[in-house]
C-alpha positions as CSV (number, residue, x, y, z in Angstrom):
1,M,134.7,-113.8,-33.6
2,R,136.4,-115.9,-31.4
3,A,134.9,-114.9,-28.0
4,R,135.7,-116.3,-24.5
5,F,133.7,-115.3,-21.3
6,L,135.0,-114.5,-17.9
7,G,135.0,-114.2,-14.6
8,I,138.2,-111.0,-13.3
9,A,139.8,-114.2,-10.9
10,E,139.8,-115.8,-14.2
11,L,141.8,-114.1,-16.1
12,T,145.1,-115.5,-16.5
13,E,146.9,-113.9,-19.0
14,V,146.8,-110.4,-20.4
15,P,143.5,-110.3,-23.4
16,S,144.6,-108.3,-26.4
17,V,141.1,-107.1,-26.7
18,A,139.1,-106.8,-23.7
19,V,135.4,-106.0,-22.9
20,V,134.5,-105.6,-19.4
21,V,130.3,-105.5,-19.0
22,D,129.2,-104.5,-16.1
23,V,125.6,-104.0,-16.5
24,M,123.7,-103.2,-12.4
25,R,125.2,-100.6,-12.4
26,A,128.9,-99.3,-13.4
27,Y,128.7,-99.4,-16.8
28,T,125.0,-98.2,-17.3
29,V,126.3,-95.5,-14.4
30,A,129.5,-94.4,-16.7
31,A,127.2,-93.8,-20.0
32,W,124.7,-91.9,-17.9
33,A,127.5,-89.7,-16.5
34,F,129.1,-89.2,-20.5
35,A,125.0,-88.5,-21.5
36,Q,125.2,-85.6,-19.0
37,G,128.1,-84.0,-19.8
38,A,130.9,-85.5,-18.1
39,E,134.3,-85.4,-20.0
40,R,135.9,-88.5,-19.0
41,I,135.9,-90.7,-15.9
42,V,139.2,-92.7,-14.0
43,L,138.3,-95.5,-12.6
44,A,140.1,-95.7,-9.1
45,G,141.1,-98.8,-7.9
46,S,139.7,-98.4,-4.0
47,L,137.6,-96.6,-2.0
48,D,140.6,-94.7,-0.9
49,E,142.3,-94.0,-3.8
50,A,139.2,-92.0,-5.0
51,L,139.1,-90.1,-1.6
52,E,142.4,-89.3,-2.5
53,L,141.7,-88.1,-6.3
54,K,138.6,-86.0,-5.0
55,A,140.3,-84.4,-2.0
56,R,143.6,-84.1,-4.8
57,H,141.0,-82.6,-7.4
58,P,138.2,-81.1,-5.6
59,D,136.3,-80.0,-8.7
60,W,136.4,-84.0,-9.7
61,V,133.2,-85.9,-9.0
62,A,133.3,-89.1,-6.7
63,L,131.2,-91.9,-6.6
64,K,130.9,-95.4,-5.2
65,D,128.4,-98.2,-4.8
66,G,126.0,-98.3,-1.7
67,P,124.0,-95.8,0.1
68,P,126.2,-92.0,0.7
69,A,129.4,-91.9,2.7
70,P,131.5,-88.2,2.8
71,G,133.6,-87.7,1.1
72,F,131.4,-89.0,-2.1
73,D,129.4,-86.5,-4.2
74,A,127.2,-89.0,-6.4
75,V,126.1,-93.2,-5.9
76,N,126.2,-95.5,-7.8
77,S,122.7,-95.7,-9.4
78,P,121.8,-94.1,-12.9
79,G,118.3,-92.9,-11.8
80,M,119.9,-90.9,-9.4
81,L,122.6,-89.8,-11.7
82,R,120.6,-89.0,-14.7
83,S,119.5,-85.4,-13.6
84,T,122.9,-83.8,-12.1
85,D,124.7,-81.9,-14.6
86,L,128.5,-83.4,-15.1
87,A,129.4,-81.0,-18.2
88,G,133.0,-80.6,-18.7
89,L,133.9,-82.8,-15.4
90,T,135.7,-85.6,-14.6
91,V,133.7,-88.4,-12.6
92,V,135.8,-90.8,-10.3
93,Q,134.2,-94.2,-10.2
94,K,134.9,-96.9,-7.7
95,T,132.6,-99.9,-7.8
96,T,132.3,-103.6,-6.5
97,A,133.0,-105.3,-9.9
98,G,133.4,-102.8,-12.7
99,T,136.2,-100.8,-11.9
100,V,138.1,-104.0,-10.0
101,G,137.3,-105.5,-14.0
102,A,138.8,-102.5,-16.1
103,L,142.0,-102.2,-13.9
104,A,141.9,-106.0,-14.4
105,V,142.8,-105.7,-18.1
106,R,144.5,-102.1,-18.4
107,E,147.6,-103.7,-20.0
108,A,145.4,-105.1,-23.2
109,S,145.7,-102.9,-26.7
110,L,142.2,-102.6,-26.5
111,V,139.7,-101.9,-23.0
112,L,136.0,-101.2,-23.9
113,C,133.0,-100.8,-21.0
114,A,129.7,-101.8,-21.6
115,G,126.6,-103.0,-20.6
116,F,123.0,-103.1,-22.5
117,V,122.9,-99.5,-22.8
118,V,125.8,-99.1,-25.4
119,A,125.6,-102.8,-27.0
120,E,125.5,-101.9,-30.7
121,A,128.1,-98.9,-30.5
122,T,129.8,-101.7,-28.8
123,A,130.0,-104.3,-31.7
124,R,130.3,-101.7,-33.9
125,L,133.4,-100.5,-32.5
126,L,134.0,-104.3,-32.4
127,R,133.2,-104.7,-35.9
128,G,134.7,-101.4,-36.7
129,R,138.2,-102.2,-35.7
130,G,138.2,-105.8,-37.0
131,C,138.6,-107.6,-33.9
132,D,138.0,-111.5,-34.8
133,D,138.7,-112.1,-31.0
134,A,137.4,-111.3,-27.6
135,T,137.8,-111.4,-23.8
136,F,134.8,-110.8,-22.0
137,V,135.1,-109.7,-18.7
138,V,131.8,-111.0,-16.8
139,T,132.2,-108.7,-13.4
140,G,129.3,-109.6,-11.2
141,E,129.5,-112.6,-8.8
142,D,132.5,-114.0,-9.8
143,G,131.7,-114.4,-13.2
144,R,128.3,-116.1,-12.9
145,A,126.1,-112.5,-12.7
146,E,123.7,-113.9,-15.4
147,E,123.1,-109.9,-16.2
148,D,126.2,-109.4,-17.7
149,L,126.7,-113.0,-19.0
150,A,123.2,-112.1,-20.7
151,C,125.1,-108.7,-21.8
152,A,128.7,-110.1,-23.5
153,Q,126.9,-113.0,-25.0
154,Y,124.5,-110.3,-26.6
155,I,127.4,-107.9,-27.9
156,A,130.0,-110.9,-29.0
157,G,126.8,-112.2,-31.2
158,R,126.3,-108.7,-32.7
159,A,130.1,-108.2,-33.2
160,G,130.0,-111.1,-35.0
161,G,127.8,-110.1,-37.2
162,A,124.8,-112.1,-36.3
163,G,121.3,-110.5,-36.5
164,T,120.5,-111.4,-33.1
165,N,117.5,-110.9,-31.4
166,A,117.6,-109.1,-28.0
167,A,114.8,-110.1,-26.5
168,G,115.9,-113.0,-24.8
169,Y,118.9,-111.7,-23.6
170,L,117.0,-108.7,-21.6
171,R,114.6,-111.1,-19.8
172,R,118.0,-113.1,-18.5
173,A,119.2,-110.0,-16.9
174,R,116.1,-109.5,-16.0
175,A,115.5,-112.5,-13.6
176,S,118.9,-112.1,-12.5
177,R,119.7,-111.6,-8.8
178,A,121.1,-108.0,-9.2
179,A,117.9,-107.2,-11.0
180,A,115.8,-108.8,-8.2
181,E,118.3,-106.8,-5.1
182,L,117.8,-103.7,-6.7
183,T,114.0,-104.2,-6.7
184,Q,113.9,-105.6,-3.6
185,G,116.1,-102.7,-1.5
186,V,118.8,-105.2,-0.6
187,R,121.4,-102.8,-2.5
188,K,121.9,-99.7,-1.3
189,G,122.0,-96.0,-3.0
190,V,119.1,-96.8,-5.2
191,H,116.7,-95.2,-7.3
192,P,113.2,-97.4,-8.3
193,D,114.4,-96.6,-12.2
194,D,117.7,-98.6,-12.0
195,V,116.6,-101.9,-13.6
196,D,115.1,-100.3,-16.3
197,L,117.6,-97.9,-16.6
198,C,120.3,-100.8,-17.3
199,L,118.2,-103.1,-19.5
200,E,117.3,-100.0,-21.9
201,L,119.1,-101.3,-24.2
202,D,120.7,-99.0,-27.2
203,R,119.8,-96.6,-25.2
204,F,123.3,-94.6,-26.1
205,S,125.1,-94.7,-29.4
206,F,128.5,-94.0,-27.9
207,A,131.3,-97.0,-27.1
208,M,133.1,-96.4,-23.9
209,V,137.0,-96.9,-24.4
210,A,139.3,-97.1,-21.7
211,A,143.5,-96.3,-21.5
212,E,145.9,-95.4,-19.5
213,E,146.6,-91.5,-19.3
214,D,149.1,-90.4,-16.6
215,G,149.2,-93.4,-15.0
216,L,145.6,-93.7,-14.1
217,M,142.9,-95.5,-15.8
218,V,140.3,-93.0,-17.4
219,L,137.2,-93.9,-19.5
220,R,136.3,-91.8,-22.5
221,P,133.3,-92.1,-24.5
222,W,134.2,-92.9,-28.6
223,A,131.4,-91.6,-31.3
224,V,130.3,-94.8,-33.4
225,P,128.1,-93.5,-35.8
226,S,124.8,-95.8,-36.4
227,A,123.5,-96.8,-39.2
228,D,121.9,-94.1,-40.8
229,G,125.1,-92.3,-39.5
230,E,124.3,-90.2,-37.0
231,V,125.9,-89.9,-33.7
232,R,122.9,-90.1,-30.6
233,H,124.3,-89.1,-27.0
234,G,121.3,-89.6,-25.3
235,R,121.3,-85.9,-24.1
């Protein structure tokens, strides 16, 4: 597979296939939301848009980065979200980097959103679609986030058919600035288990595909059978 690894600001053209990576924590949270029963996730472009969508649809669940805030139901923490029943609900998600990255490539023919928790399923979907060229959007730290780059490189290797060992990539992610900030409490709206949950390799066997629906960028789970043919959703 021909893989390019770019920050959001480096996207100068619309890629055909885009894999948007946010390990800590947007797309780990998204995967947990689906595992808890969410039907879909609407990726909001701003806090105001998220609040407007929530106001128009009071039954939707709105979440954001940082500490709790008026109008939002949850924060962007997998540790906190994993005990929330989201069966059949729509989630509105706005984060600092992950949702921004997906919206930046919304015109791509295929947009996948990923973290380590759905790495193998994402790679299998890329292989199954015959994707020989993909742009990996490294969302954190202007494209320099080590946890996102490590995850992107791991998925690219797996999608290309390489027998890539995950250990080194996970070590890089655990030693990242984001992991340190979550552990040390620099970032707000954090559960003590967040880093471990973000680094739980292949916790779920679905990939996550984003596409426009009625003018909104909507993320949905995409079942991808594992090597033994089963689909595990982690519920």
